[in-house]
VOBA-1610 file (N, C-alpha, C; in pm, whole numbers, padded with zeros to 5 digits, always signed):
BEGIN
Met-04987+02622+19950Met-04936+02629+20088Met-04848+02751+20103Thr-04866+02827+20208Thr-04781+02942+20235Thr-04696+02913+20357Cys-04580+02976+20363Cys-04486+02950+20471Cys-04424+03082+20515Ser-04387+03091+20641Ser-04321+03209+20693Ser-04171+03197+20674Asp-04108+03299+20615Asp-03964+03292+20592Asp-03884+03316+20720Ser-03951+03345+20831Ser-03880+03367+20957Ser-03862+03239+21037Ala-03915+03129+20988Ala-03914+03006+21068Ala-03852+02888+20994Met-03774+02914+20890Met-03717+02805+20812Met-03575+02774+20859Ala-03560+02749+20987Ala-03428+02735+21047Ala-03374+02593+21043Tyr-03461+02495+21021Tyr-03419+02356+21035Tyr-03358+02300+20906Gly-03274+02202+20927Gly-03220+02122+20818Gly-03184+01987+20874Phe-03112+01910+20796Phe-03061+01783+20850Phe-02914+01768+20816Arg-02848+01686+20895Arg-02705+01658+20879Arg-02686+01508+20875Ile-02592+01465+20793Ile-02552+01324+20788Ile-02401+01319+20808Val-02355+01239+20901Val-02212+01214+20919Val-02186+01072+20872Gly-02100+01059+20771Gly-02078+00929+20709Gly-02154+00919+20579Ser-02181+00797+20539Ser-02247+00771+20411Ser-02382+00838+20403Cys-02422+00872+20279Cys-02554+00933+20255Cys-02667+00840+20299Arg-02638+00715+20320Arg-02739+00621+20368Arg-02761+00632+20518Gly-02680+00715+20584Gly-02687+00727+20729Gly-02809+00805+20777Asp-02822+00813+20908Asp-02936+00881+20970Asp-02932+01030+20941Arg-03050+01087+20921Arg-03067+01231+20907Arg-03089+01289+21047Arg-03001+01377+21091Arg-03010+01437+21224Arg-03062+01579+21211Leu-03162+01613+21290Leu-03221+01747+21286Leu-03121+01849+21339Ile-03106+01960+21268Ile-03009+02063+21306Ile-03068+02202+21280Asn-03005+02302+21340Asn-03020+02439+21294Asn-02925+02455+21177Trp-02980+02474+21057Trp-02898+02464+20936Trp-02787+02568+20933Arg-02820+02693+20962Arg-02717+02797+20952Arg-02604+02772+21053Ser-02638+02732+21174Ser-02535+02707+21274Ser-02442+02596+21228Ala-02499+02491+21170Ala-02417+02380+21121Ala-02330+02424+21004Phe-02388+02503+20912Phe-02312+02549+20795Phe-02195+02636+20838Val-02219+02725+20935Val-02111+02809+20987Val-02004+02725+21054Ala-02044+02622+21127Ala-01946+02534+21192Ala-01855+02468+21090Tyr-01912+02422+20980Tyr-01830+02362+20875Tyr-01741+02467+20810Ser-01794+02587+20789Ser-01714+02690+20723Ser-01594+02730+20808Gln-01609+02724+20940Gln-01502+02763+21031Gln-01415+02646+21076Cys-01445+02527+21024Cys-01371+02405+21063Cys-01378+02381+21213Asp-01493+02410+21271Asp-01519+02383+21412Asp-01501+02234+21437Asp-01444+02199+21552Asp-01420+02058+21585Asp-01549+01977+21579Arg-01661+02041+21613Arg-01789+01969+21613Arg-01834+01931+21472Ala-01777+01997+21372Ala-01815+01967+21234Ala-01751+01838+21182Gln-01645+01793+21246Gln-01578+01669+21206Gln-01543+01672+21057Thr-01462+01770+21018Thr-01431+01789+20876Thr-01345+01677+20817Asp-01290+01591+20901Asp-01216+01477+20848Asp-01307+01362+20809Ala-01437+01378+20832Ala-01534+01273+20799Ala-01613+01312+20674Glu-01671+01212+20611Glu-01769+01234+20505Glu-01894+01293+20570Ser-01942+01406+20520Ser-02054+01473+20584Ser-02141+01544+20482Tyr-02271+01556+20516Tyr-02368+01621+20428Tyr-02462+01709+20511Leu-02510+01815+20447Leu-02617+01897+20500Leu-02729+01900+20397Ser-02849+01926+20443Ser-02959+01939+20347Ser-02934+02057+20256Ala-02973+02042+20129Ala-02957+02151+20034Ala-03056+02263+20062Phe-03168+02229+20126Phe-03272+02326+20158Phe-03295+02330+20309Thr-03366+02433+20353Thr-03403+02443+20494Thr-03555+02433+20507Phe-03600+02412+20633Phe-03740+02376+20656Phe-03791+02440+20785Gly-03923+02429+20803Gly-03987+02484+20921Gly-04021+02379+21025Asp-04110+02416+21117Asp-04146+02328+21228Asp-04210+02199+21181Asp-04282+02203+21069Asp-04348+02081+21022Asp-04247+01975+20983Phe-04132+02018+20928Phe-04027+01923+20895Phe-03967+01863+21021Ala-03942+01948+21121Ala-03885+01898+21247Ala-03976+01792+21307Glu-04104+01818+21306Glu-04200+01721+21360Glu-04201+01593+21278His-04195+01609+21146His-04196+01491+21058His-04074+01403+21083Leu-03956+01464+21089Leu-03834+01387+21107Leu-03830+01322+21245Gln-03871+01395+21347Gln-03867+01340+21482Gln-03972+01231+21503Thr-04083+01242+21432Thr-04190+01144+21447Thr-04163+01017+21367Thr-04116+01034+21242Thr-04100+00919+21153Thr-03957+00867+21149Gly-03861+00950+21187Gly-03721+00909+21180Gly-03663+00915+21041Thr-03737+00972+20946Thr-03691+00979+20808Thr-03742+01107+20742Thr-03674+01149+20637Thr-03719+01265+20559Thr-03815+01222+20448Lys-03827+01095+20426Lys-03912+01044+20318Lys-04057+01090+20336Asp-04118+01127+20226Asp-04259+01168+20220Asp-04284+01306+20280Tyr-04179+01380+20316Tyr-04203+01517+20359Tyr-04246+01599+20237Ala-04355+01672+20249Ala-04411+01745+20134Ala-04437+01892+20166Gly-04371+01945+20269Gly-04396+02083+20309Gly-04307+02183+20240Cys-04297+02300+20301Cys-04223+02412+20243Cys-04072+02390+20247Thr-04005+02453+20154Thr-03859+02455+20151Thr-03813+02599+20132Trp-03684+02621+20163Trp-03623+02752+20143Trp-03473+02729+20135Ala-03396+02831+20101Ala-03250+02820+20099Ala-03188+02958+20096Thr-03073+02971+20157Thr-02996+03094+20151Thr-02920+03103+20020Trp-02879+02986+19966Trp-02808+02980+19839Trp-02875+02882+19745Leu-02876+02920+19619Leu-02915+02830+19511Leu-02787+02763+19464Trp-02782+02629+19474Trp-02659+02557+19444Trp-02658+02506+19300Phe-02541+02516+19237Phe-02515+02457+19107Phe-02408+02349+19128Asp-02433+02230+19075Asp-02339+02118+19088Asp-02289+02080+18950Ile-02160+02105+18925Ile-02096+02071+18798Ile-02006+01952+18824Asp-02029+01843+18755Asp-01957+01718+18782Asp-01924+01651+18649Arg-01794+01625+18623Arg-01754+01559+18500Arg-01671+01436+18533Asp-01710+01322+18480Asp-01638+01198+18506Asp-01494+01207+18457Asp-01400+01202+18550Asp-01257+01193+18516Asp-01211+01303+18422Asp-01272+01421+18428Asp-01232+01531+18341Asp-01244+01661+18418Leu-01154+01682+18513Leu-01159+01801+18596Leu-01129+01926+18515Lys-01050+01910+18409Lys-01021+02026+18324Lys-01149+02079+18262Ala-01235+01989+18211Ala-01362+02031+18152Ala-01454+02090+18258Ala-01457+02030+18377Ala-01540+02081+18485Ala-01495+02221+18526Thr-01363+02242+18530Thr-01310+02373+18567Thr-01352+02479+18465Ala-01343+02444+18338Ala-01382+02539+18232Ala-01530+02574+18243Glu-01614+02476+18274Glu-01757+02503+18285Glu-01789+02583+18410Ala-01719+02555+18521Ala-01740+02634+18642Ala-01702+02780+18619Arg-01592+02802+18548Arg-01551+02939+18516Arg-01657+03008+18431Arg-01710+02935+18334Arg-01810+02994+18245Arg-01939+03028+18321Leu-01980+02939+18411Leu-02101+02964+18491Leu-02082+03086+18580Val-01970+03091+18651Val-01945+03202+18743Val-01938+03334+18667Ala-01871+03335+18553Ala-01864+03457+18473Ala-02002+03502+18430Ser-02087+03407+18395Ser-02224+03440+18354Ser-02303+03498+18470Leu-02292+03439+18589Leu-02363+03489+18707Leu-02318+03632+18743Val-02189+03653+18739Val-02135+03785+18773Val-02187+03891+18677Glu-02188+03858+18548Glu-02234+03955+18449Glu-02385+03977+18456Arg-02461+03868+18465Arg-02607+03878+18459Arg-02664+03953+18578Tyr-02605+03933+18696Tyr-02662+03990+18818Tyr-02576+04101+18879Ser-02484+04156+18798Ser-02403+04272+18840Ser-02331+04247+18971Leu-02262+04135+18981Leu-02190+04096+19102Leu-02041+04123+19088Thr-01972+04124+19200Thr-01826+04132+19199Thr-01764+03992+19196Gly-01840+03893+19238Gly-01790+03757+19253Gly-01770+03719+19398Asp-01750+03820+19483Asp-01730+03793+19626Asp-01858+03744+19693Glu-01973+03769+19630Glu-02101+03728+19687Glu-02126+03579+19672Leu-02054+03515+19581Leu-02075+03373+19551Leu-01997+03284+19647Leu-02047+03164+19667Leu-01969+03060+19735Leu-01926+02960+19627Ile-01796+02946+19610Ile-01740+02859+19507Ile-01656+02752+19574Phe-01685+02625+19545Phe-01613+02514+19605Phe-01564+02418+19497Tyr-01445+02367+19516Tyr-01405+02242+19451Tyr-01466+02131+19535Ser-01533+02036+19471Ser-01612+01937+19545Ser-01528+01833+19619Gly-01400+01823+19584Gly-01316+01719+19643Gly-01303+01597+19554Ser-01373+01598+19442Ser-01367+01483+19351Ser-01357+01529+19206Lys-01470+01536+19135Lys-01466+01559+18991Lys-01532+01688+18946Gly-01560+01779+19039Gly-01634+01896+18995Gly-01634+02011+19094Phe-01736+02096+19079Phe-01745+02220+19156Phe-01889+02243+19201His-01903+02312+19313His-02032+02358+19363His-02027+02510+19370Val-02129+02574+19316Val-02137+02720+19318Val-02268+02762+19383Gly-02260+02851+19483Gly-02378+02899+19553Gly-02410+03042+19516Leu-02532+03065+19469Leu-02580+03198+19432Leu-02677+03245+19540Pro-02656+03362+19602Pro-02743+03407+19712Pro-02887+03430+19664Thr-02981+03373+19735Thr-03122+03392+19698Thr-03174+03529+19740Ser-03095+03604+19817Ser-03135+03740+19851Ser-03142+03828+19726Leu-03080+03784+19617Leu-03084+03860+19492Leu-03225+03876+19440Trp-03313+03781+19475Trp-03453+03795+19432Trp-03549+03790+19551Asn-03494+03811+19671Asn-03577+03817+19792Asn-03666+03694+19801Ala-03604+03578+19794Ala-03677+03452+19790Ala-03757+03430+19918Thr-03876+03378+19903Thr-03960+03342+20017Thr-03992+03194+20012Pro-04014+03129+20127Pro-04041+02986+20130Pro-04172+02951+20061Ala-04178+02830+20007Ala-04300+02780+19944Ala-04289+02630+19929Ala-04402+02566+19908Ala-04401+02421+19890Ala-04331+02382+19761Asp-04327+02473+19662Asp-04260+02443+19536Asp-04131+02523+19519Phe-04077+02577+19628Phe-03954+02656+19621Phe-03842+02577+19555His-03826+02451+19598His-03717+02368+19544His-03734+02346+19394Ala-03858+02329+19347Ala-03883+02309+19205Ala-03852+02437+19126Cys-03884+02551+19184Cys-03853+02678+19119Cys-03702+02700+19113Cys-03631+02659+19218Cys-03484+02666+19216Cys-03428+02583+19101Arg-03482+02466+19084Arg-03436+02379+18976Arg-03461+02444+18840Lys-03579+02500+18821Lys-03612+02563+18694Lys-03518+02680+18666Leu-03495+02764+18767Leu-03407+02878+18749Leu-03264+02833+18719Ala-03213+02737+18797Ala-03076+02691+18778Ala-03057+02629+18640Glu-03153+02551+18596Glu-03141+02488+18464Glu-03140+02592+18353Lys-03220+02697+18366Lys-03224+02800+18263Lys-03095+02882+18262Ile-03042+02914+18380Ile-02916+02987+18387Ile-02804+02904+18325Ala-02798+02776+18364Ala-02691+02690+18315Ala-02701+02668+18164Ala-02823+02646+18116Ala-02841+02627+17971Ala-02802+02753+17895Gly-02828+02869+17954Gly-02796+02994+17887Gly-02648+03016+17865Cys-02564+02953+17948Cys-02420+02968+17928Cys-02354+02837+17886Gly-02437+02741+17844Gly-02384+02616+17790Gly-02316+02528+17891Val-02366+02524+18015Val-02308+02443+18122Val-02408+02336+18164Ala-02363+02213+18175Ala-02448+02103+18221Ala-02434+02089+18372Ile-02547+02089+18442Ile-02547+02075+18587Ile-02624+01950+18626Asp-02602+01906+18748Asp-02674+01792+18803Asp-02806+01843+18861Ser-02918+01808+18796Ser-03048+01857+18841Ser-03101+01781+18962Gly-03033+01675+19003Gly-03080+01597+19117Gly-03068+01670+19250Val-02987+01776+19255Val-02965+01843+19383Val-03084+01927+19427Tyr-03187+01937+19343Tyr-03302+02020+19378Tyr-03420+01938+19430Asp-03397+01813+19461Asp-03500+01737+19531Asp-03529+01804+19664Arg-03652+01791+19710Arg-03697+01861+19831Arg-03608+01830+19953Val-03568+01704+19968Val-03490+01666+20086Val-03353+01612+20044Arg-03292+01679+19950Arg-03162+01636+19898Arg-03051+01661+19999Ala-02960+01568+20011Ala-02838+01585+20091Ala-02729+01639+20000Phe-02653+01739+20049Phe-02550+01805+19969Phe-02422+01808+20051Arg-02310+01775+19989Arg-02185+01761+20063Arg-02152+01889+20140Ala-02115+01873+20267Ala-02089+01987+20354Ala-01954+02050+20324Pro-01942+02184+20337Pro-01814+02251+20317Pro-01705+02193+20407Asn-01586+02181+20351Asn-01467+02133+20421Asn-01470+01985+20457Ser-01581+01916+20432Ser-01586+01773+20464Ser-01498+01694+20367Arg-01462+01574+20409Arg-01371+01491+20330Arg-01448+01397+20238His-01405+01391+20114His-01467+01299+20018His-01423+01156+20051Pro-01516+01060+20058Pro-01480+00926+20104Pro-01389+00849+20009Lys-01393+00882+19879Lys-01312+00808+19782Lys-01177+00873+19757Thr-01174+01005+19742Thr-01049+01073+19709Thr-00969+01115+19831Gly-01038+01129+19946Gly-00972+01179+20066Gly-00952+01329+20065Arg-00998+01396+19960Arg-00985+01541+19952Arg-01105+01609+20017His-01087+01736+20051His-01191+01812+20116His-01268+01897+20015Lys-01392+01928+20048Lys-01469+02025+19970Lys-01411+02162+20003Arg-01336+02219+19911Arg-01248+02334+19940Arg-01304+02463+19881Ile-01312+02568+19965Ile-01356+02700+19920Ile-01252+02757+19823Leu-01301+02828+19722Leu-01215+02896+19626Leu-01263+03039+19608Gly-01171+03132+19606Gly-01205+03268+19567Gly-01224+03274+19417Leu-01286+03381+19370Leu-01309+03396+19227Leu-01178+03390+19149Glu-01077+03462+19196Glu-00950+03464+19124Glu-00883+03327+19124Glu-00899+03252+19233Glu-00842+03117+19237Glu-00908+03028+19133Leu-01040+03034+19123Leu-01110+02954+19022Leu-01064+02993+18882Leu-01052+03121+18857Leu-01021+03168+18722Leu-00876+03147+18681Ser-00787+03145+18780Ser-00643+03145+18745Ser-00569+03016+18774Leu-00614+02939+18871Leu-00538+02821+18910Leu-00561+02705+18815Arg-00456+02628+18792Arg-00470+02506+18713Arg-00545+02401+18795Pro-00616+02310+18729Pro-00691+02207+18803Pro-00606+02127+18900Asn-00481+02095+18863Asn-00399+02015+18954Asn-00363+02093+19080Arg-00353+02226+19068Arg-00326+02308+19186Arg-00450+02315+19276Ile-00568+02322+19216Ile-00692+02321+19293Ile-00702+02191+19373Val-00667+02080+19309Val-00669+01951+19377Val-00572+01951+19495Glu-00455+02010+19477Glu-00358+02017+19587Glu-00413+02095+19705Leu-00484+02203+19678Leu-00541+02284+19786Leu-00641+02205+19869Ala-00706+02108+19804Ala-00811+02031+19872Ala-00755+01922+19962Ser-00624+01919+19980Ser-00566+01819+20070Ser-00597+01850+20216Arg-00643+01971+20241Arg-00676+02012+20379Arg-00799+02103+20376Pro-00875+02109+20485Pro-00987+02203+20491Pro-00935+02345+20507Glu-01017+02442+20472Glu-00978+02582+20480Glu-01092+02665+20537Pro-01075+02724+20656Pro-01182+02806+20713Pro-01212+02926+20624Phe-01338+02970+20625Phe-01376+03087+20547Phe-01495+03155+20614Asp-01510+03283+20585Asp-01624+03360+20636Asp-01733+03364+20529Leu-01856+03362+20573Leu-01966+03370+20479Leu-01977+03512+20423Pro-02006+03526+20296Pro-02017+03660+20238Pro-02143+03731+20284Ala-02139+03864+20277Ala-02259+03942+20305Ala-02361+03918+20195Met-02488+03916+20233Met-02593+03890+20136Met-02619+04015+20051Pro-02616+04004+19920Pro-02641+04119+19834Pro-02790+04156+19834Ser-02818+04279+19797Ser-02957+04324+19787Ser-03019+04276+19656Cys-03148+04299+19643Cys-03223+04252+19525Cys-03165+04309+19396Asn-03169+04226+19295Asn-03126+04265+19161Asn-03246+04249+19068Gly-03275+04349+18988Gly-03393+04347+18904Gly-03398+04229+18810Gln-03283+04196+18748Gln-03280+04082+18656Gln-03305+03952+18729Ala-03250+03938+18849Ala-03271+03817+18927Ala-03418+03802+18966Val-03481+03913+19002Val-03624+03909+19036Val-03706+03865+18916Arg-03674+03917+18799Arg-03747+03877+18677Arg-03724+03730+18645Asp-03601+03684+18660Asp-03570+03543+18632Asp-03645+03450+18728Trp-03648+03488+18855Trp-03716+03406+18956Trp-03867+03404+18931Thr-03923+03519+18899Thr-04067+03525+18871Thr-04103+03438+18751Glu-04018+03440+18650Glu-04041+03356+18533Glu-04035+03208+18569Ala-03939+03172+18654Ala-03927+03032+18696Ala-04051+02989+18774Ile-04098+03072+18865Ile-04219+03042+18942Ile-04337+03020+18847Asn-04354+03111+18753Asn-04468+03103+18661Asn-04463+02975+18578Glu-04345+02937+18532Glu-04332+02816+18451Glu-04363+02691+18532Val-04310+02685+18655Val-04335+02568+18740Val-04484+02555+18771Arg-04547+02664+18803Arg-04688+02657+18842Arg-04780+02636+18722Gln-04739+02685+18605Gln-04817+02657+18486Gln-04810+02509+18449Leu-04693+02451+18460Leu-04679+02308+18434Leu-04763+02226+18530Arg-04764+02267+18657Arg-04842+02194+18756Arg-04992+02208+18727Ala-05033+02329+18690Ala-05175+02351+18660Ala-05218+02270+18538Thr-05131+02263+18438Thr-05163+02184+18318Thr-05175+02037+18352Ala-05084+01988+18437Ala-05089+01847+18476Ala-05215+01816+18555Glu-05252+01908+18646Glu-05372+01886+18725Glu-05497+01890+18638Gln-05499+01981+18541Gln-05615+01988+18451Gln-05626+01861+18368Arg-05511+01811+18322Arg-05511+01689+18243Arg-05561+01571+18326Arg-05514+01566+18451Arg-05556+01455+18538Arg-05705+01465+18570Phe-05753+01588+18591Phe-05894+01608+18624Phe-05983+01569+18506Ser-05939+01603+18384Ser-06021+01576+18266Ser-06009+01433+18218Gly-05907+01363+18270Gly-05888+01224+18228Gly-05816+01209+18096Thr-05761+01320+18044Thr-05689+01312+17917Thr-05544+01280+17942Val-05477+01224+17843Val-05335+01193+17850Val-05270+01236+17720Pro-05141+01256+17717Pro-05074+01293+17593Pro-05094+01186+17486Ala-05086+01226+17361Ala-05106+01132+17251Ala-04989+01037+17237Ala-04873+01079+17282Ala-04754+00994+17267Ala-04655+01026+17376Leu-04565+00933+17398Leu-04458+00959+17493Leu-04371+01074+17443Asn-04316+01151+17538Asn-04221+01254+17500Asn-04100+01190+17432Arg-04043+01261+17337Arg-03922+01210+17271Arg-03811+01187+17372Ala-03801+01277+17472Ala-03695+01264+17572Ala-03710+01135+17653Thr-03836+01092+17677Thr-03858+00968+17750Thr-03810+00849+17669Leu-03843+00847+17542Leu-03799+00739+17453Leu-03647+00736+17443Glu-03586+00856+17434Glu-03440+00861+17424Glu-03373+00812+17552Phe-03436+00842+17668Phe-03378+00794+17793Phe-03386+00642+17801Ile-03500+00586+17766Ile-03516+00441+17771Ile-03414+00374+17679Arg-03387+00437+17565Arg-03295+00378+17467Arg-03149+00402+17503Asp-03115+00527+17543Asp-02975+00566+17554Asp-02931+00607+17694Gly-03025+00622+17789Gly-02987+00674+17920Gly-02957+00822+17911Ala-02869+00873+18000Ala-02836+01015+18001Ala-02697+01035+18059Gly-02640+01150+18030Gly-02507+01183+18079Gly-02507+01225+18224Met-02387+01242+18278Met-02369+01272+18420Met-02449+01393+18467Gly-02444+01502+18392Gly-02508+01624+18438Gly-02658+01626+18424Asp-02715+01527+18355Asp-02858+01534+18324Asp-02935+01409+18366Arg-02868+01313+18426Arg-02931+01183+18447Arg-03042+01186+18552His-03025+01264+18660His-03131+01273+18760His-03257+01336+18699Arg-03239+01450+18633Arg-03353+01519+18575Arg-03421+01434+18468Ser-03342+01368+18384Ser-03399+01290+18276Ser-03478+01170+18328Leu-03427+01104+18431Leu-03498+00991+18488Leu-03627+01037+18554Phe-03620+01144+18631Phe-03740+01199+18695Phe-03845+01235+18589Ser-03803+01305+18484Ser-03897+01349+18380Ser-03958+01231+18306Ala-03876+01129+18280Ala-03928+01011+18211Ala-04034+00940+18296Ala-04008+00928+18426Ala-04105+00864+18515Ala-04233+00946+18522Ala-04220+01079+18528Ala-04339+01165+18533Ala-04419+01153+18404Asn-04350+01143+18292Asn-04419+01128+18163Asn-04493+00994+18156Leu-04431+00887+18203Leu-04498+00757+18204Leu-04621+00761+18295Ala-04609+00835+18405Ala-04722+00843+18499Ala-04843+00910+18435Glu-04821+00996+18336Glu-04933+01062+18269Glu-05021+00962+18194Phe-04966+00844+18167Phe-05043+00738+18101Phe-05107+00643+18202Gly-05088+00674+18333Gly-05137+00582+18434Gly-05047+00461+18449Cys-04920+00476+18408Cys-04824+00365+18414Cys-04806+00320+18559Ser-04808+00190+18581Ser-04787+00137+18716Ser-04642+00154+18757Ala-04618+00153+18887Ala-04481+00163+18937Ala-04396+00048+18886Glu-04453-00072+18884Glu-04378-00190+18839Glu-04333-00174+18695Leu-04422-00126+18607Leu-04386-00110+18467Leu-04284+00002+18450Ala-04300+00110+18526Ala-04204+00221+18516Ala-04064+00175+18555Phe-04053+00097+18662Phe-03922+00046+18702Phe-03865-00046+18595Ala-03949-00127+18535Ala-03902-00219+18431Ala-03851-00144+18308Leu-03918-00035+18273Leu-03880+00040+18154Leu-03757+00128+18175Leu-03740+00180+18295Leu-03640+00284+18317Leu-03515+00240+18392Ser-03523+00134+18469Ser-03412+00100+18560Ser-03283+00068+18488Asp-03288-00013+18382Asp-03164-00051+18314Asp-03090+00070+18260Ala-03163+00159+18193Ala-03099+00278+18137Ala-03042+00367+18247Ala-03115+00377+18356Ala-03069+00461+18467Ala-02943+00403+18532Leu-02941+00273+18552Leu-02824+00208+18611Leu-02704+00219+18516Asp-02728+00202+18387Asp-02621+00216+18289Asp-02565+00357+18285Ser-02647+00455+18324Ser-02601+00595+18329Ser-02516+00624+18451Gly-02504+00526+18541Gly-02417+00542+18657Gly-02486+00575+18787Leu-02620+00581+18787Leu-02692+00609+18912Leu-02695+00483+18998Pro-02674+00495+19128Pro-02684+00379+19218Pro-02829+00333+19228Pro-02851+00206+19259Pro-02988+00152+19264Pro-03083+00231+19352Ala-03037+00275+19470Ala-03126+00348+19560Ala-03170+00481+19499Glu-03078+00545+19427Glu-03112+00673+19364Glu-03205+00652+19245Val-03187+00542+19173Val-03277+00508+19063Val-03420+00494+19115Arg-03434+00418+19221Arg-03567+00397+19277Arg-03627+00528+19326Arg-03546+00610+19391Arg-03597+00735+19447Arg-03644+00830+19337Gln-03565+00843+19230Gln-03603+00935+19122Gln-03729+00887+19050Ile-03741+00756+19030Ile-03861+00704+18964Ile-03983+00727+19052Glu-03969+00699+19181Glu-04081+00721+19272Glu-04120+00868+19278Cys-04021+00957+19278Cys-04050+01101+19281Cys-04123+01144+19154Gly-04080+01092+19039Gly-04145+01125+18914Gly-04288+01074+18908Leu-04309+00953+18953Leu-04445+00897+18955Leu-04533+00972+19054Arg-04476+01007+19169Arg-04553+01079+19270Arg-04588+01219+19222His-04500+01277+19142His-04524+01411+19087His-04650+01413+19001Arg-04679+01300+18940Arg-04800+01290+18858Arg-04912+01211+18924Gly-04889+01171+19050Gly-04996+01110+19127Gly-05012+00961+19110Thr-04907+00891+19057Thr-04920+00747+19038Thr-04891+00671+19166Val-04796+00721+19250Val-04764+00656+19377Val-04782+00757+19489
//
C-alpha cells in the first residue's frame, strides 16, 4: 500500500482515561495546542493523542465505526517516540534518558535542540526524534519500521524502552497533560535540564504545565537515512518470510526460546508489550487458536503488570500479525 505524505493530517484525541472515546482531530493543531497550554487542550485533565497520524481512510474508519480497532491503513509521524519507564526508580530512568539522548545527539550530529524531551509525569521520560532526519514517508508498515529503528537505537546504547508505543493506533500521553495518579504534568525539558537537574527537581517542575515552541525540523542525515533503510528492509524481510512460510504450509520446528521464557517468567517493564506480541505471533505460526494463546500467555502477561485489556490487545495483534485472527 502506498500513501501520500501530504494527507496524513488526522489523529485522535482522548480526554480522560485511555478507555475513553477516540475523537478525530487535526493532529498537529492539537499537538500545538497542548504545547502552548491552550485552554482548549484542558491540560489539567488526563489526555492522550495518537502516537501516529493518518489519512482520509482513517477518518472514514473512525467516523463510520466509532473505533480505531481494525484500522489497517497507512501511518506516519513527525516524531519517533521513545518511552523510558522504570517502576519506582526515577533515578535509573533519568540515567537511561540521558544515555539515550546523548547517543541520538552523537549518532545524528544534533545539537539536542531538535529533540522533544519530556518527563512523563510519573516514572519515566518520553523522547521525540524528528523523522525529517530520514525524510520519512507514510506506509502501511511505517509504525512497524519505527519500532524496529527505535529498538535498535535503544539496544545500541543499552536502554530499555517500551515497545508497545509503536502499535498502529497507540494512544500516547499528550504534552502538558496531567497524570491521573501522580497529579503531575508531562513536562518539557531542555537538554541541559535533563543532563543537569536531579530527579527530584524534575519532579518539582512537573507540578505545573509549561508552554513551549516546537523545534525546527532538521534536514536529512546520512546515518539516519541508512538506519531507516535498514529498519525497512528488516521489517519487510520478516514479513516476506512469514508469508512464504504460511503459503508453503511450513512452521518452525520449535517454539522460539523467547516465547518459552515469556510463558515461564513474563517480562520486565520496558519489554513486556513487545515480548507478549512476539510470543503470540510465534504461537500463531503453529496455527495456535486464540483460546489456547490466551491460556498460555495471559497469566505471565498479567504478572508482568499489563492490564487485562492490554493483554488481550497485544495477543490479538500478535495473532493477527500471523493471520490467526
